[in-house]
TIRODO-572240 format. One record per residue (C-alpha): residue number from 0; x, y, z. Coordinates in Angstrom, 2 decimals, decimal comma, m for minus. Layout:
BEGIN
+-----+---------+---------+---------+
|   i |       x |       y |       z |
+-----+---------+---------+---------+
| NUM |       X |       Y |       Z |
...
+-----+---------+---------+---------+
This chain:
BEGIN
+-----+---------+---------+---------+
|   i |       x |       y |       z |
+-----+---------+---------+---------+
|   0 |  m10,92 |   20,30 |   15,20 |
|   1 |   m9,21 |   16,86 |   14,88 |
|   2 |   m8,06 |   15,42 |   11,99 |
|   3 |  m10,79 |   12,85 |   11,63 |
|   4 |  m13,46 |   15,62 |   12,26 |
|   5 |  m11,88 |   17,67 |    9,32 |
|   6 |  m12,12 |   14,48 |    7,25 |
|   7 |  m15,69 |   13,81 |    8,37 |
|   8 |  m16,61 |   17,39 |    7,47 |
|   9 |  m15,14 |   16,72 |    3,63 |
|  10 |  m17,30 |   13,65 |    3,71 |
|  11 |  m20,42 |   15,57 |    4,61 |
|  12 |  m19,69 |   18,20 |    2,05 |
|  13 |  m19,25 |   15,76 |   m0,72 |
|  14 |  m22,47 |   14,10 |    0,22 |
|  15 |  m24,21 |   17,11 |    0,20 |
|  16 |  m23,04 |   18,38 |   m3,09 |
|  17 |  m23,82 |   15,06 |   m4,71 |
|  18 |  m27,22 |   14,43 |   m2,92 |
|  19 |  m26,13 |   11,45 |   m1,14 |
|  20 |  m28,13 |   10,18 |    1,52 |
|  21 |  m27,09 |    7,07 |    3,58 |
|  22 |  m29,70 |    3,89 |    4,44 |
|  23 |  m29,41 |    2,68 |    7,87 |
|  24 |  m29,16 |   m1,02 |    8,59 |
|  25 |  m32,84 |   m1,07 |    9,74 |
|  26 |  m33,85 |    0,31 |    6,54 |
|  27 |  m31,99 |   m2,30 |    4,58 |
|  28 |  m33,41 |   m4,90 |    6,87 |
|  29 |  m37,20 |   m3,57 |    6,28 |
|  30 |  m37,43 |   m1,13 |    3,45 |
|  31 |  m40,88 |    0,13 |    4,64 |
|  32 |  m39,02 |    2,40 |    6,99 |
|  33 |  m37,45 |    4,07 |    3,86 |
|  34 |  m38,97 |    7,50 |    3,32 |
|  35 |  m41,66 |    7,77 |    0,66 |
|  36 |  m39,74 |   10,48 |   m1,20 |
|  37 |  m36,78 |    8,11 |   m1,65 |
|  38 |  m39,13 |    5,41 |   m2,76 |
|  39 |  m40,53 |    7,82 |   m5,38 |
|  40 |  m37,27 |    8,62 |   m6,78 |
|  41 |  m36,37 |    4,93 |   m7,12 |
|  42 |  m39,54 |    4,61 |   m9,33 |
|  43 |  m37,10 |    6,34 |  m12,00 |
|  44 |  m33,88 |    4,64 |  m11,46 |
|  45 |  m32,70 |    1,19 |  m12,84 |
|  46 |  m31,72 |   m1,61 |  m10,53 |
|  47 |  m28,04 |   m1,36 |  m11,55 |
|  48 |  m27,93 |    2,43 |  m12,46 |
|  49 |  m25,03 |    4,16 |  m11,12 |
|  50 |  m27,23 |    6,32 |   m8,80 |
|  51 |  m26,41 |    6,94 |   m5,20 |
|  52 |  m30,25 |    6,25 |   m4,23 |
|  53 |  m29,49 |    2,60 |   m5,00 |
|  54 |  m27,79 |    2,56 |   m1,69 |
|  55 |  m31,33 |    2,03 |   m0,31 |
|  56 |  m31,67 |   m1,11 |   m2,58 |
|  57 |  m28,86 |   m3,11 |   m0,67 |
|  58 |  m31,67 |   m5,29 |    0,50 |
|  59 |  m33,32 |   m8,74 |   m0,28 |
|  60 |  m36,44 |   m7,11 |   m0,71 |
|  61 |  m36,16 |   m5,22 |   m4,18 |
|  62 |  m38,78 |   m5,91 |   m6,89 |
|  63 |  m37,17 |   m8,23 |   m9,12 |
|  64 |  m37,33 |   m5,85 |  m12,34 |
|  65 |  m34,46 |   m4,06 |  m13,90 |
|  66 |  m35,86 |   m0,53 |  m13,63 |
|  67 |  m38,23 |    1,40 |  m11,53 |
|  68 |  m39,05 |   m1,32 |   m9,08 |
|  69 |  m40,36 |   m0,83 |   m5,46 |
|  70 |  m39,95 |   m3,19 |   m2,46 |
|  71 |  m41,64 |   m6,12 |   m1,61 |
|  72 |  m41,01 |   m9,77 |   m0,06 |
|  73 |  m37,89 |  m11,54 |    0,10 |
|  74 |  m36,78 |  m13,04 |   m3,19 |
|  75 |  m35,97 |  m16,64 |   m2,82 |
|  76 |  m36,60 |  m20,08 |   m4,56 |
|  77 |  m37,77 |  m23,35 |   m3,16 |
|  78 |  m36,19 |  m26,23 |   m4,76 |
|  79 |  m38,55 |  m29,23 |   m5,27 |
|  80 |  m37,60 |  m32,55 |   m4,21 |
|  81 |  m37,65 |  m33,66 |   m7,67 |
|  82 |  m34,56 |  m31,65 |   m8,17 |
|  83 |  m32,87 |  m32,05 |   m4,66 |
|  84 |  m33,68 |  m35,71 |   m4,23 |
|  85 |  m34,34 |  m34,86 |   m0,50 |
|  86 |  m37,55 |  m34,52 |    1,45 |
|  87 |  m36,29 |  m31,43 |    3,25 |
|  88 |  m37,38 |  m28,33 |    2,01 |
|  89 |  m34,22 |  m26,41 |    0,36 |
|  90 |  m34,69 |  m22,71 |   m0,01 |
|  91 |  m32,12 |  m20,11 |   m1,56 |
|  92 |  m32,19 |  m16,49 |   m1,18 |
|  93 |  m31,75 |  m14,90 |   m4,36 |
|  94 |  m28,78 |  m12,58 |   m5,16 |
|  95 |  m29,47 |  m11,52 |   m8,60 |
|  96 |  m31,91 |   m8,71 |   m7,72 |
|  97 |  m29,29 |   m6,59 |   m6,07 |
|  98 |  m27,52 |   m3,63 |   m7,91 |
|  99 |  m24,44 |   m5,45 |   m9,63 |
| 100 |  m26,80 |   m8,60 |   m9,41 |
| 101 |  m24,81 |  m10,07 |   m6,40 |
| 102 |  m25,49 |   m9,73 |   m2,80 |
| 103 |  m21,96 |   m9,00 |   m2,15 |
| 104 |  m22,70 |   m5,26 |   m2,77 |
| 105 |  m24,52 |   m5,18 |    0,44 |
| 106 |  m21,70 |   m6,84 |    2,33 |
| 107 |  m19,42 |   m3,87 |    1,16 |
| 108 |  m21,90 |   m1,36 |    2,69 |
| 109 |  m20,64 |   m1,94 |    6,34 |
| 110 |  m16,94 |   m1,60 |    5,70 |
| 111 |  m17,07 |    1,57 |    3,75 |
| 112 |  m19,83 |    3,29 |    5,85 |
| 113 |  m17,92 |    2,75 |    9,11 |
| 114 |  m14,67 |    4,11 |    7,72 |
| 115 |  m16,72 |    7,10 |    6,32 |
| 116 |  m18,60 |    7,90 |    9,78 |
| 117 |  m15,46 |    7,77 |   11,97 |
| 118 |  m13,58 |    9,99 |    9,63 |
| 119 |  m11,05 |    7,10 |    8,79 |
| 120 |  m11,64 |    7,67 |    4,93 |
| 121 |  m11,81 |   10,72 |    3,04 |
| 122 |  m13,47 |   10,21 |   m0,13 |
| 123 |  m12,28 |   13,54 |   m1,71 |
| 124 |   m8,65 |   12,50 |   m1,41 |
| 125 |   m8,31 |    8,73 |   m0,76 |
| 126 |   m9,11 |    5,65 |   m2,68 |
| 127 |  m10,86 |    2,45 |   m1,37 |
| 128 |   m9,08 |   m0,76 |   m1,98 |
| 129 |  m11,25 |   m4,02 |   m2,15 |
| 130 |   m9,35 |   m7,20 |   m2,07 |
| 131 |  m11,60 |   m9,90 |   m3,37 |
| 132 |  m11,93 |  m13,30 |   m4,91 |
| 133 |  m15,11 |  m12,05 |   m6,98 |
| 134 |  m18,03 |  m10,19 |   m6,32 |
| 135 |  m16,86 |   m8,24 |   m3,30 |
| 136 |  m14,58 |   m5,90 |   m5,29 |
| 137 |  m17,31 |   m5,26 |   m7,84 |
| 138 |  m19,85 |   m4,32 |   m5,15 |
| 139 |  m17,14 |   m2,23 |   m3,38 |
| 140 |  m16,48 |   m0,41 |   m6,80 |
| 141 |  m20,13 |    0,22 |   m7,12 |
| 142 |  m20,73 |    1,48 |   m3,63 |
| 143 |  m17,70 |    3,65 |   m3,97 |
| 144 |  m18,95 |    5,13 |   m7,20 |
| 145 |  m22,16 |    5,89 |   m5,45 |
| 146 |  m20,38 |    7,53 |   m2,72 |
| 147 |  m18,34 |    9,52 |   m5,35 |
| 148 |  m14,85 |    8,14 |   m4,26 |
| 149 |  m12,34 |    6,26 |   m6,16 |
| 150 |  m12,24 |    2,38 |   m6,16 |
| 151 |   m9,18 |    0,06 |   m6,64 |
| 152 |  m10,19 |   m3,62 |   m7,18 |
| 153 |   m7,72 |   m6,51 |   m6,54 |
| 154 |   m8,77 |   m9,93 |   m7,76 |
| 155 |   m7,20 |  m13,40 |   m9,09 |
| 156 |   m6,32 |  m13,13 |  m12,73 |
| 157 |   m8,24 |  m16,61 |  m13,05 |
| 158 |  m11,54 |  m14,93 |  m12,28 |
| 159 |  m14,32 |  m14,86 |  m15,04 |
| 160 |  m13,86 |  m12,32 |  m17,83 |
| 161 |  m17,10 |  m10,71 |  m17,00 |
| 162 |  m16,07 |   m9,64 |  m13,80 |
| 163 |  m13,14 |   m7,71 |  m15,32 |
| 164 |  m15,34 |   m6,02 |  m18,11 |
| 165 |  m17,66 |   m4,83 |  m15,47 |
| 166 |  m15,08 |   m3,31 |  m13,28 |
| 167 |  m13,62 |   m1,35 |  m16,46 |
| 168 |  m17,16 |    0,01 |  m17,23 |
| 169 |  m17,29 |    1,61 |  m13,82 |
| 170 |  m13,64 |    2,95 |  m13,96 |
| 171 |  m12,34 |    1,06 |  m11,07 |
| 172 |   m8,37 |    0,81 |  m11,22 |
| 173 |   m7,77 |   m3,04 |  m11,43 |
| 174 |   m5,17 |   m5,22 |  m10,41 |
| 175 |   m5,06 |   m9,00 |  m11,23 |
| 176 |   m3,11 |  m11,10 |   m8,88 |
| 177 |   m1,49 |  m14,48 |   m9,85 |
| 178 |   m3,58 |  m17,61 |   m9,49 |
| 179 |   m7,12 |  m18,66 |   m9,32 |
| 180 |  m10,01 |  m18,36 |   m6,83 |
| 181 |   m7,92 |  m19,86 |   m3,91 |
| 182 |   m4,93 |  m17,80 |   m4,16 |
| 183 |   m5,92 |  m15,26 |   m1,30 |
| 184 |   m2,53 |  m14,57 |    0,12 |
| 185 |   m1,45 |  m13,09 |   m3,23 |
| 186 |   m4,53 |  m10,40 |   m2,84 |
| 187 |   m3,01 |   m9,65 |    0,51 |
| 188 |    0,35 |   m9,17 |   m0,72 |
| 189 |   m0,90 |   m6,66 |   m3,37 |
| 190 |   m2,68 |   m4,80 |   m0,65 |
| 191 |    0,59 |   m4,42 |    1,28 |
| 192 |    2,61 |   m3,48 |   m1,89 |
| 193 |   m0,02 |   m0,61 |   m2,76 |
| 194 |    0,05 |    0,48 |    0,81 |
| 195 |    3,94 |    0,79 |    0,86 |
| 196 |    3,70 |    2,65 |   m2,44 |
| 197 |    0,89 |    4,96 |   m1,92 |
| 198 |    0,67 |    5,35 |    1,86 |
| 199 |   m2,33 |    7,29 |    3,08 |
| 200 |   m3,62 |    7,82 |   m0,43 |
| 201 |   m5,49 |    4,68 |   m0,05 |
| 202 |   m7,51 |    2,65 |    2,57 |
| 203 |   m7,87 |   m1,22 |    2,41 |
| 204 |  m11,16 |   m2,44 |    3,12 |
| 205 |  m10,69 |   m6,54 |    3,53 |
| 206 |  m13,78 |   m8,35 |    3,49 |
| 207 |  m11,92 |  m11,22 |    5,36 |
| 208 |  m11,33 |   m9,12 |    8,29 |
| 209 |  m14,11 |   m6,33 |    8,14 |
| 210 |  m16,73 |   m7,06 |   10,53 |
| 211 |  m19,20 |   m4,77 |    8,85 |
| 212 |  m19,44 |   m7,41 |    5,83 |
| 213 |  m20,58 |   m9,84 |    8,66 |
| 214 |  m22,72 |   m7,27 |   10,33 |
| 215 |  m24,83 |   m6,51 |    7,05 |
| 216 |  m25,65 |  m10,21 |    6,92 |
| 217 |  m26,54 |  m10,35 |   10,46 |
| 218 |  m29,09 |   m7,70 |   10,09 |
| 219 |  m30,32 |   m8,21 |    6,37 |
| 220 |  m29,63 |  m11,84 |    5,41 |
| 221 |  m30,53 |  m13,41 |    8,80 |
| 222 |  m33,87 |  m11,54 |    9,29 |
| 223 |  m34,69 |  m12,26 |    5,54 |
| 224 |  m34,49 |  m15,92 |    6,14 |
| 225 |  m36,34 |  m15,72 |    9,10 |
| 226 |  m39,12 |  m13,82 |    7,29 |
| 227 |  m39,35 |  m16,43 |    4,42 |
| 228 |  m39,38 |  m19,33 |    7,06 |
| 229 |  m42,53 |  m17,56 |    8,72 |
| 230 |  m43,82 |  m17,27 |    5,32 |
| 231 |  m43,74 |  m20,77 |    4,17 |
| 232 |  m43,55 |  m22,67 |    7,33 |
| 233 |  m46,19 |  m25,51 |    8,10 |
| 234 |  m47,55 |  m26,26 |   11,42 |
| 235 |  m44,82 |  m28,80 |   12,12 |
| 236 |  m42,03 |  m26,86 |   10,20 |
| 237 |  m38,57 |  m26,26 |   11,83 |
| 238 |  m35,82 |  m24,26 |   10,53 |
| 239 |  m33,23 |  m26,93 |   10,69 |
| 240 |  m30,01 |  m25,41 |    9,09 |
| 241 |  m28,38 |  m23,18 |    6,97 |
| 242 |  m25,58 |  m24,08 |    4,54 |
| 243 |  m23,12 |  m21,45 |    3,09 |
| 244 |  m19,72 |  m21,87 |    1,33 |
| 245 |  m17,14 |  m20,00 |    3,83 |
| 246 |  m15,85 |  m17,53 |    1,53 |
| 247 |  m15,08 |  m14,24 |    3,48 |
| 248 |  m17,48 |  m15,72 |    6,19 |
| 249 |  m19,60 |  m12,56 |    5,89 |
| 250 |  m22,60 |  m14,55 |    4,80 |
| 251 |  m22,09 |  m16,75 |    7,74 |
| 252 |  m22,99 |  m13,67 |    9,99 |
| 253 |  m26,61 |  m14,57 |    9,23 |
| 254 |  m26,26 |  m17,64 |   11,39 |
| 255 |  m25,57 |  m15,67 |   14,40 |
| 256 |  m28,87 |  m13,90 |   14,07 |
| 257 |  m30,72 |  m17,16 |   13,16 |
| 258 |  m29,34 |  m19,03 |   16,16 |
| 259 |  m30,39 |  m16,23 |   18,70 |
| 260 |  m33,76 |  m17,46 |   17,51 |
| 261 |  m33,54 |  m20,97 |   16,71 |
| 262 |  m30,85 |  m22,21 |   18,83 |
| 263 |  m31,02 |  m25,83 |   17,80 |
| 264 |  m30,45 |  m24,99 |   14,15 |
| 265 |  m27,20 |  m26,25 |   12,50 |
| 266 |  m24,75 |  m24,01 |   10,68 |
| 267 |  m22,74 |  m25,62 |    7,74 |
| 268 |  m19,90 |  m24,01 |    6,32 |
| 269 |  m18,76 |  m25,46 |    2,87 |
| 270 |  m15,33 |  m25,26 |    0,72 |
| 271 |  m14,06 |  m26,81 |   m2,29 |
| 272 |  m13,01 |  m30,38 |   m2,03 |
| 273 |  m10,13 |  m29,52 |   m4,09 |
| 274 |   m8,99 |  m26,81 |   m1,35 |
| 275 |   m9,90 |  m28,56 |    2,01 |
| 276 |   m8,38 |  m25,99 |    4,25 |
| 277 |  m11,24 |  m26,23 |    6,96 |
| 278 |  m11,76 |  m30,05 |    6,60 |
| 279 |   m8,19 |  m31,39 |    6,34 |
| 280 |   m5,87 |  m28,25 |    6,78 |
| 281 |   m5,19 |  m28,76 |    2,84 |
| 282 |   m4,76 |  m26,32 |    0,03 |
| 283 |   m5,20 |  m26,23 |   m3,69 |
| 284 |   m6,79 |  m24,52 |   m6,54 |
| 285 |  m10,46 |  m24,87 |   m7,74 |
| 286 |  m13,06 |  m23,60 |   m9,93 |
| 287 |  m15,98 |  m22,34 |   m7,50 |
| 288 |  m15,49 |  m18,86 |   m7,96 |
| 289 |  m16,04 |  m16,22 |   m4,99 |
| 290 |  m15,66 |  m18,52 |   m1,95 |
| 291 |  m12,03 |  m17,72 |   m0,86 |
| 292 |   m9,77 |  m20,38 |    0,41 |
| 293 |   m6,41 |  m21,31 |    2,08 |
| 294 |   m7,12 |  m19,53 |    5,26 |
| 295 |   m9,81 |  m18,97 |    7,90 |
| 296 |  m11,20 |  m15,36 |    7,77 |
| 297 |  m10,79 |  m13,27 |   10,73 |
| 298 |  m14,33 |  m12,55 |   10,98 |
| 299 |  m15,61 |  m16,12 |   10,98 |
| 300 |  m16,89 |  m17,36 |   14,61 |
| 301 |  m15,68 |  m20,74 |   13,99 |
| 302 |  m16,97 |  m21,61 |   17,55 |
| 303 |  m20,54 |  m21,23 |   16,28 |
| 304 |  m20,30 |  m23,66 |   13,37 |
| 305 |  m21,69 |  m27,17 |   13,43 |
| 306 |  m20,42 |  m28,72 |   10,32 |
| 307 |  m17,95 |  m28,70 |    7,28 |
| 308 |  m19,01 |  m29,89 |    3,95 |
| 309 |  m16,64 |  m29,99 |    1,02 |
| 310 |  m18,15 |  m29,76 |   m2,44 |
| 311 |  m16,17 |  m30,93 |   m5,60 |
| 312 |  m15,77 |  m28,29 |   m8,02 |
| 313 |  m16,37 |  m30,66 |  m10,89 |
| 314 |  m19,95 |  m31,24 |   m9,46 |
| 315 |  m20,52 |  m27,53 |   m9,56 |
| 316 |  m19,42 |  m27,41 |  m13,09 |
| 317 |  m21,31 |  m30,29 |  m14,16 |
| 318 |  m24,54 |  m28,74 |  m12,77 |
| 319 |  m23,82 |  m25,29 |  m14,29 |
| 320 |  m24,28 |  m27,19 |  m17,52 |
| 321 |  m27,24 |  m29,23 |  m16,52 |
| 322 |  m28,86 |  m26,07 |  m15,34 |
| 323 |  m28,08 |  m24,12 |  m18,41 |
| 324 |  m28,01 |  m26,13 |  m21,44 |
| 325 |  m31,23 |  m27,48 |  m23,52 |
| 326 |  m30,21 |  m31,19 |  m22,87 |
| 327 |  m30,01 |  m30,54 |  m19,24 |
| 328 |  m33,53 |  m28,66 |  m19,28 |
| 329 |  m35,20 |  m31,44 |  m21,45 |
| 330 |  m34,19 |  m34,07 |  m18,90 |
| 331 |  m35,26 |  m31,80 |  m15,73 |
| 332 |  m38,58 |  m31,42 |  m17,46 |
| 333 |  m38,87 |  m35,39 |  m17,99 |
| 334 |  m38,25 |  m35,48 |  m14,40 |
| 335 |  m41,16 |  m33,27 |  m13,43 |
| 336 |  m39,57 |  m30,14 |  m12,77 |
| 337 |  m41,92 |  m27,28 |  m13,70 |
| 338 |  m41,11 |  m24,65 |  m16,32 |
| 339 |  m41,24 |  m22,07 |  m13,54 |
| 340 |  m38,17 |  m23,70 |  m11,72 |
| 341 |  m36,53 |  m24,39 |  m15,21 |
| 342 |  m36,98 |  m20,62 |  m15,90 |
| 343 |  m35,19 |  m19,73 |  m12,58 |
| 344 |  m32,05 |  m22,08 |  m12,79 |
| 345 |  m30,13 |  m19,18 |  m14,44 |
| 346 |  m30,34 |  m17,43 |  m11,11 |
| 347 |  m27,74 |  m19,81 |   m9,80 |
| 348 |  m24,02 |  m18,98 |  m10,50 |
| 349 |  m21,37 |  m21,52 |   m9,60 |
| 350 |  m21,02 |  m20,73 |   m6,00 |
| 351 |  m24,83 |  m20,71 |   m5,72 |
| 352 |  m25,04 |  m24,22 |   m7,15 |
| 353 |  m22,22 |  m25,25 |   m4,58 |
| 354 |  m24,29 |  m23,79 |   m2,00 |
| 355 |  m27,52 |  m25,83 |   m2,97 |
| 356 |  m25,39 |  m29,10 |   m2,97 |
| 357 |  m24,03 |  m28,35 |    0,43 |
| 358 |  m27,63 |  m27,92 |    1,62 |
| 359 |  m28,46 |  m31,25 |   m0,10 |
| 360 |  m25,59 |  m32,92 |    1,61 |
| 361 |  m26,65 |  m31,69 |    5,15 |
| 362 |  m30,10 |  m32,71 |    4,61 |
| 363 |  m29,00 |  m36,22 |    3,81 |
| 364 |  m26,42 |  m36,44 |    6,53 |
| 365 |  m29,15 |  m35,45 |    9,24 |
| 366 |  m31,66 |  m37,37 |    7,60 |
| 367 |  m34,01 |  m34,54 |    7,22 |
| 368 |  m37,73 |  m35,06 |    6,52 |
| 369 |  m40,56 |  m32,65 |    4,99 |
| 370 |  m40,82 |  m30,98 |    8,37 |
| 371 |  m37,10 |  m29,71 |    8,15 |
| 372 |  m36,17 |  m26,31 |    6,09 |
| 373 |  m32,65 |  m25,71 |    5,07 |
| 374 |  m31,63 |  m22,44 |    3,75 |
| 375 |  m28,75 |  m21,13 |    1,41 |
| 376 |  m27,71 |  m18,14 |   m0,60 |
| 377 |  m27,91 |  m17,94 |   m4,29 |
| 378 |  m25,16 |  m15,36 |   m4,37 |
| 379 |  m25,12 |  m14,37 |   m7,89 |
| 380 |  m26,41 |  m15,54 |  m11,32 |
| 381 |  m25,22 |  m16,89 |  m14,80 |
| 382 |  m24,83 |  m13,35 |  m15,74 |
| 383 |  m21,02 |  m13,35 |  m14,57 |
| 384 |  m20,39 |  m16,94 |  m16,01 |
| 385 |  m21,28 |  m16,97 |  m19,68 |
| 386 |  m17,61 |  m17,21 |  m20,64 |
| 387 |  m17,27 |  m20,41 |  m18,30 |
| 388 |  m20,19 |  m22,04 |  m20,45 |
| 389 |  m18,53 |  m21,25 |  m23,45 |
| 390 |  m15,08 |  m22,76 |  m21,89 |
| 391 |  m16,86 |  m25,99 |  m21,22 |
| 392 |  m18,45 |  m26,34 |  m24,46 |
| 393 |  m15,04 |  m25,76 |  m26,25 |
| 394 |  m13,09 |  m28,15 |  m23,81 |
| 395 |  m15,87 |  m30,98 |  m23,34 |
| 396 |  m17,94 |  m30,72 |  m26,22 |
| 397 |  m21,78 |  m30,49 |  m26,90 |
| 398 |  m23,72 |  m31,22 |  m23,65 |
| 399 |  m25,85 |  m34,26 |  m24,62 |
| 400 |  m28,75 |  m35,99 |  m23,12 |
| 401 |  m26,29 |  m38,85 |  m21,97 |
| 402 |  m24,30 |  m36,29 |  m20,20 |
| 403 |  m27,14 |  m34,76 |  m18,58 |
| 404 |  m28,54 |  m38,01 |  m17,39 |
| 405 |  m25,06 |  m38,78 |  m15,88 |
| 406 |  m24,73 |  m35,49 |  m14,07 |
| 407 |  m28,01 |  m35,56 |  m12,61 |
| 408 |  m27,45 |  m39,17 |  m11,24 |
| 409 |  m24,30 |  m38,37 |   m9,86 |
| 410 |  m24,04 |  m34,76 |   m8,57 |
| 411 |  m27,67 |  m34,26 |   m7,57 |
| 412 |  m29,54 |  m37,47 |   m6,72 |
| 413 |  m25,99 |  m39,31 |   m6,13 |
| 414 |  m24,81 |  m36,73 |   m3,64 |
| 415 |  m23,47 |  m38,48 |   m0,46 |
| 416 |  m22,34 |  m37,59 |    2,87 |
| 417 |  m18,63 |  m38,14 |    2,06 |
| 418 |  m16,21 |  m35,20 |    2,86 |
| 419 |  m18,24 |  m33,98 |    5,81 |
| 420 |  m17,51 |  m33,64 |    9,27 |
| 421 |  m19,57 |  m32,71 |   12,24 |
| 422 |  m17,65 |  m30,62 |   14,71 |
| 423 |  m16,53 |  m31,44 |   18,04 |
| 424 |  m15,21 |  m28,75 |   20,40 |
| 425 |  m11,68 |  m29,58 |   19,36 |
| 426 |  m12,40 |  m29,53 |   15,60 |
| 427 |  m13,82 |  m26,16 |   16,14 |
| 428 |  m10,84 |  m25,05 |   18,01 |
| 429 |   m8,26 |  m26,53 |   15,32 |
| 430 |  m10,03 |  m24,48 |   12,75 |
| 431 |  m10,00 |  m21,46 |   14,94 |
| 432 |   m6,22 |  m21,92 |   15,55 |
| 433 |   m5,65 |  m21,68 |   11,94 |
| 434 |   m6,24 |  m17,95 |   11,94 |
| 435 |   m3,09 |  m17,60 |   13,94 |
| 436 |   m0,79 |  m18,27 |   10,76 |
| 437 |   m2,69 |  m15,97 |    8,61 |
| 438 |   m3,68 |  m12,99 |   10,81 |
| 439 |   m1,17 |  m13,00 |   13,67 |
| 440 |    2,21 |  m14,04 |   11,68 |
| 441 |    1,31 |  m12,64 |    8,25 |
| 442 |   m1,18 |   m9,65 |    8,74 |
| 443 |   m0,11 |   m8,49 |   12,15 |
| 444 |   m3,26 |   m9,00 |   13,92 |
| 445 |   m3,17 |   m8,90 |   17,81 |
| 446 |   m3,31 |  m12,47 |   19,48 |
| 447 |   m5,10 |  m11,08 |   22,47 |
| 448 |   m7,95 |  m10,50 |   20,32 |
| 449 |   m7,84 |  m13,69 |   18,73 |
| 450 |   m7,93 |  m15,57 |   21,95 |
| 451 |  m10,76 |  m13,21 |   22,91 |
| 452 |  m12,96 |  m14,58 |   19,91 |
| 453 |  m12,48 |  m18,01 |   21,39 |
| 454 |  m12,60 |  m17,34 |   25,14 |
| 455 |  m14,59 |  m14,31 |   25,59 |
| 456 |  m18,51 |  m15,42 |   25,35 |
| 457 |  m19,56 |  m11,71 |   24,60 |
| 458 |  m17,07 |  m10,78 |   22,05 |
| 459 |  m18,99 |  m11,99 |   18,88 |
| 460 |  m22,37 |  m10,59 |   20,38 |
| 461 |  m20,94 |   m7,19 |   20,87 |
| 462 |  m19,63 |   m7,23 |   17,31 |
| 463 |  m22,99 |   m7,99 |   15,80 |
| 464 |  m24,83 |   m5,78 |   17,82 |
| 465 |  m22,80 |   m2,79 |   17,01 |
| 466 |  m25,27 |   m2,20 |   14,08 |
| 467 |  m27,36 |   m0,41 |   16,40 |
| 468 |  m24,62 |    2,09 |   17,16 |
| 469 |  m23,88 |    2,55 |   13,38 |
| 470 |  m27,48 |    3,44 |   12,52 |
| 471 |  m27,49 |    6,11 |   15,33 |
| 472 |  m24,34 |    7,70 |   13,41 |
| 473 |  m25,92 |    7,22 |   10,13 |
| 474 |  m28,91 |    9,29 |   11,34 |
| 475 |  m26,65 |   11,82 |   12,71 |
| 476 |  m24,67 |   11,96 |    9,38 |
| 477 |  m27,74 |   12,53 |    7,50 |
| 478 |  m29,11 |   15,16 |    9,90 |
| 479 |  m25,68 |   17,09 |    9,34 |
| 480 |  m25,91 |   17,00 |    5,48 |
| 481 |  m29,49 |   18,43 |    5,64 |
| 482 |  m30,79 |   16,35 |    2,79 |
| 483 |  m32,93 |   14,02 |    4,72 |
| 484 |  m35,36 |   16,90 |    5,74 |
| 485 |  m36,82 |   17,05 |    2,25 |
| 486 |  m38,03 |   13,52 |    2,39 |
| 487 |  m39,51 |   13,30 |    5,73 |
+-----+---------+---------+---------+
């Protein structure tokens, strides 16, 4: 028996002892395929409960209730023109209704599962390291707990207090690295330091270079957007674009799926104007938490991108107050925003607000009409940013009607097409080439693979379609644990 097979045997034994059944990607895309017995068990389990059955809730189709929910349609919000100021239909998938309250918990599934199934990670002896600028390490700690293995979370010290509090509650080992949201290299440095100190005791699951992150979005997020489009489309509707802040580039994996079906649609990637790496080869710090910066992720297929949009972090912070303060709601109501929409605005965390702003800027740039539908993702909710509201009140004072009016005029209706770039072939290649300095020089990746990402037409197709192979291995794994037979 090889060492990897021995590790796999340990994992199977652990899952058998803890009654852990793994979902397939297809089940997370379409929960109708989940065994009825598991659905019955979920009726008695809360959405955030630390229960391994919640692995089956890593889907956009959870019933939006705290406990005992089943599955239904994709959770989304369509933002009215009275709010966006554009004719195009702007739609955001809602991340709040995942375990942990953020869709990143889904993105951690692929990296962890692939290592378990191949015997590269032993949950009985090793710890999973989750380097992150926000919700990824929370999702990783959650999935690790469900799979009965230890987690190490690494994130910048400047992230919101709520994230650290939550990680402490689930028992993760936490390392706060110097800097703010955009200090990604410091996170990598900490990973190298831990690897040097602890060796094989740990395994690093880096969202920025783990293709499993993007594969989950290819399967789950891309198909969810397609389903919503087919649900809401009119006779002349067209799925014209998606906009997503780059972050780890995992969520942009949904664009790979959608372009196979809607080849003329546009993919827009965003970043903070205060850290304009894609747009201007720039750097800096900013306050849009969770979107990662100062480099191009290894798993980002830059060649398939159409536009870069930079968002002023002041704009996102201002709209955070507009959407969550009484004076803001009063103004929005006067503008014609329904109570139903007002009640849902707390479903947008700071990066979600930036995503909506980027979608509005793309709609203006391409002069989109009522026929055009543009999708984005509402990564998480205000549940992780209560401390940020408090800080703004302390620093800027009471939020007044006058300030609300100014913010709405400037940061919603007044959004322009500045700091945007529609990409040529060589714009894309410039951004792709930035990978060299992070991944080849610093992280030891293979330059031949970097070239394959650009020149090999099959490279990305093979990467994203590998989920079919992983589903076969998940089914085989569940057969070996022997647990699934009681549910079929």
